[in-house]
N, C-alpha and C positions, 0 to 999 in steps of 0.2 A: 504494500500500500504506500504509494509515493505521494507526498504532499509537497506542492510547490506554491510559493507565494510570490506574486508579481504585481506590478501596477496594472490596473484594469485598462482595457482598450474598448473602443466602440463596439467591437464584436461581442463583448461581455455584457452589453446592456440588457438583453433579454434575461440572462441569468441573474444579473443584479436586481432587476425588477422582481423576479420570482423570489429571491432571497428577502427583499424588502417586504414582499407580500407575507412572508412568514413572520417577519419582525413586527409588522403592523397589519394584522389580518383584517381589521375593520376599515382600513383605507381603501377607497375606490381606486382601481387601477388607473394609472396615468394614460391618457391617449398617446399613441406612438409618437406623434409629431411633437407633443409637449415633452415627452421623455427625451427625444433626440436633442431638442433645443436646450433643455436643462443639462444634459450630458455635455454638450458643447461648452456651456458656461463653466461647468465643473472642471472640464479638461483644461480650460485656459486660465483657471484661477491660479495665480502664483502661490506656491507653497502647498498646494493641495495634491494629495495622492490617495486615490481609492485603491486599496489593496484587494486582491482576489486570491483566495486560497483554493487551489485545484487539487482534488483527490483523484489520482489516476487520470488526470487531464480534464476532469469535470468540475466546473466551479461549485464549491461546496460551502464557501464562506466569504465574508467581506468585512472590511473595516475602512471607514472614511477618516483620513488623517489630514490635519491642517496645521502647518507650521505658522505660528503667530509671532511676528517680530515683537520685541519687548524692550522697553526702556529701563527696566529694573534688572537686577541680577547681572550687572555688567554687560547688559545688552544681549544676554542669551535668550533665545526664543523659547516658546512653549509649544509642545505638540498637543493638540486637542484631538481626541479620538471619539468618533461618533458613529452611530449606525453599525455596531458590531453585530453580526448575525452569522450563525452556522446553520445550515439546513438541518431540519429535524432528523432526516435520514442519515446524516453524517456526523452527528454529535458523539462525543466520547471516543474520538479516534485521533485526537491531537490537532485537529484543524484549527480550533480556536487558539490553542497555545502557539501554534506556528504563526497565526495572524498577529498575536500580541508580541511575539518575539520580533517579527518583522517591523512592527510599529516602533519597538524599542530601538532597533538598529537604525531606522529612519530618523528617530529623535537624536540619537548619538551622532549620526553622520551629518546632521544639519546644525549641530551645536546647541541643541536644546538643553535646558537645565532640568526640565520636568516634563512628564506626560500627565495629562489631565483627562479624566473622563467622568461621566455620570453613569451610574448603573441603575436600571429600573429596580423597583422594589422586588425582592425575591431572593431567597436564600441561595438558590442555585447560581445565580449570576454573581452574587457577592462572594460566595465560596470560590468560584472560578477566578475572579479577579485577584483575590487574595492569594490563591495558589500561583498566580502569575507574578506575584511580588508587589501588587498594589496594596496600599493601606488606606483605610477609611479615616482620613485625617481632617476632613472639612465637612461642613454641612452644605449640601447643594440646594439651590433654589431655582425654580423655574417660574416663568410667567408665560403662559400660552396666549397667543393673540389670534383672534378670528376676525380679521379685518373685513369690514363691509358686509357682514352677515349677522343680523340680529338673531338672538336665541329664539327658538320656536317655543310655543307653550309646552310646558312639561319637560323641556330640554335643559340639561345642566349647562350653566355658563362656563364650567370648568371641565376640560377633557379629563378622562380617567387616568392617563399615563403621566 
């Protein structure tokens, strides 16, 4: 079982969308043209790398990494990791660990002083990140925005995630 991690390419877009569908199953699928347009913007964003972990050549997981320039810590950057997901069918085979190791190598190669991520509530995710060397050192906060769409009667104004 060979796991390789590499930067995603446009040909990975259908697999990325399928993985994101597992990450957020309540999200409506993006129209193909919107997905291609967004992918183009992601691909051209300086400091951004979407990693794909392939298991025997098949995309099995992904992590979206962004290097943020920083004016503290001697000017050393921060790597922010978001949208980490391993396909349900490929979990517990080392795919996630390989993704997080690749993110750490990316952070080191770009001179980052830390890697930062938020983990959804859940023992399994927290245990995984701690096993990868991450520590729960700060309290995270989120504010979700739903621009331009008023809440419908009976609908919560706060998303569940």
